[in-house]
N, C-alpha and C positions, 0 to 999 in steps of 0.2 A: 904444148900450148894450153891444153885443157888443164893440166896440173898447175900452170902458172896463173891462170885466170879463174881459180876456184871460187872467188867471191861472186863472179858472174854465173858460172855453171851451177853453183849450189842452189840458186833460186830459179833456175831454168827448168821448165817442164818439157818444152819442145821448141824447135826452130825449123822453119822451112825456107830455104833459100832459092831464089831465082837468080842465076848468074847471067849477066849480060856480056861480061868480058872475062875470059880466063886465058892468060898468056904466060908461057914459060920461056924465059930467056936463059940459055945456057952460056954462062960467062966463060967457064972452063969445065972440064970433065968432073970436077968436084964442087962446083959452085953454080947454083941455079937461082934465078929471081922469078918469083911467082907474083903476077899482078892480076887481081881479080876485082870484080865489082858487080853490083846488081841491087837486089832488094830482098827483104825477108819479112816473114810474119813470125813473131815470137810469143809464146805463152809462158808466163811465169807460174810457179807452183801455187801462187795465190789466185790463179786464173785470170789475172790482168793480161791483156794482149797488147803488144806493141808492134807497130810497123817500123821497119828499118828501111828507109828509102830516101836517098840512095846510100849505099855504102861502097867504100873502096878500100883495098888493102894491098900492101906490098910486103912480101916476106922473102928473105934471102936465106937459102939453105946451103949448108956446106956438109959434104960427106967427111966424117971423122970417125975413125975406129970402126969402119964398115957399116956405119949407120948415118942417116941424114939428120942434121940438127938445125934448128932455126937459130941463126946468128943475128938476125935483125928483123923487126916487125914494125909496121906502121899501119894503123887503121883509122879510118874516118867515117862517120855515119851520122845520119839524122834519125833520132828515135822519137816516135810520136805515139802516145797512148791511143788505143782503139776505144772510141766512146760509143757505147750502145745507145741508140735513140730510143728512150723509154716511151716516147709518144707513138711509136710504130705499133705497139701492142694494144693501144687504147682504142 
């Protein structure tokens, strides 16, 4: 997943997630659906911070050739820049 989303991860300094929901549904022994959601605080390499609240994602994994592969992914999120109140230091 990280290799696919290089345009996002290339500008990312750090990310801290809070998961409200993490659910694994085993469809069959070689297919699993992961559903998760919550919020996050992200810092870009330019030091701009973003809140991601809420976010939700669904990933479907299938075991192929002895390893798990993502065969489907859907994510939804609301991203908002963190604005520092410059009047707080005056």
